[in-house]
C-alpha positions, -999 to 999 in steps of 0.1 A, spaced: -14 544 -626 -26 514 -646 0 492 -663 3 498 -701 -17 474 -723 13 453 -733 20 446 -696 -16 439 -688 -15 413 -717 12 393 -699 2 360 -685 -15 360 -651 -1 340 -622 -18 314 -601 -12 330 -567 -30 321 -535 -49 354 -532 -81 367 -548 -77 389 -579 -99 414 -561 -70 419 -537 -40 416 -559 -33 409 -596 -1 395 -609 13 396 -644 45 377 -652 76 373 -674 94 340 -670 128 329 -681 147 297 -674 165 315 -645 139 338 -629 103 350 -626 96 387 -629 62 397 -616 42 430 -618 19 430 -587 -10 454 -586 -26 457 -551 -63 467 -551 -67 465 -513 -45 469 -482 -27 436 -481 -9 416 -454 14 389 -465 22 364 -436 58 354 -427 73 329 -451 107 321 -468 119 309 -502 148 315 -525 161 350 -533 138 379 -542 145 414 -554 119 441 -559 112 477 -564 81 499 -556 67 516 -586 37 532 -569 24 532 -533 40 519 -502 54 485 -490 65 477 -454 87 447 -453 99 428 -423 130 407 -432 147 386 -405 130 407 -378 141 441 -394 112 463 -406 115 490 -433 91 509 -454 97 514 -491 83 541 -513 83 546 -551 117 542 -566 131 523 -537 143 487 -541 148 458 -517 167 425 -517 154 395 -497 182 369 -494 174 332 -500 159 316 -469 152 349 -450 119 349 -433 99 379 -444 64 394 -443 48 425 -459 21 451 -455 12 467 -488 -10 498 -492 -40 496 -517 -30 511 -550 6 499 -548 24 486 -579 55 465 -572 79 446 -595 93 415 -578 119 392 -594 122 357 -579 152 335 -581 128 305 -586 115 306 -622 87 283 -611 78 302 -578 42 306 -592 25 288 -620 12 307 -650 -26 307 -653 -41 290 -683 
């Protein structure tokens, strides 16, 4: 399922991954950053930590390991990653995920 045109028109993010693997479209406020991630290939995100993050799977499958606990999330399921918690992810190709970051400046907008 592609994103609707008005979401595709949102600003892209400057993320440290090639767009051939993952695209990111964003809405930023003074308090948070909401991101629509579209994964084109199977994707492994290495362990890292930052401020709080909440997300939900729209399509596909995401396996998260948060503070050593692993769980797989399917469409309609949400997750909450506490600030400072080390986490990693494995995401299946074709997945669409919405993540909201506590840090409004977590990623820079492109352009």
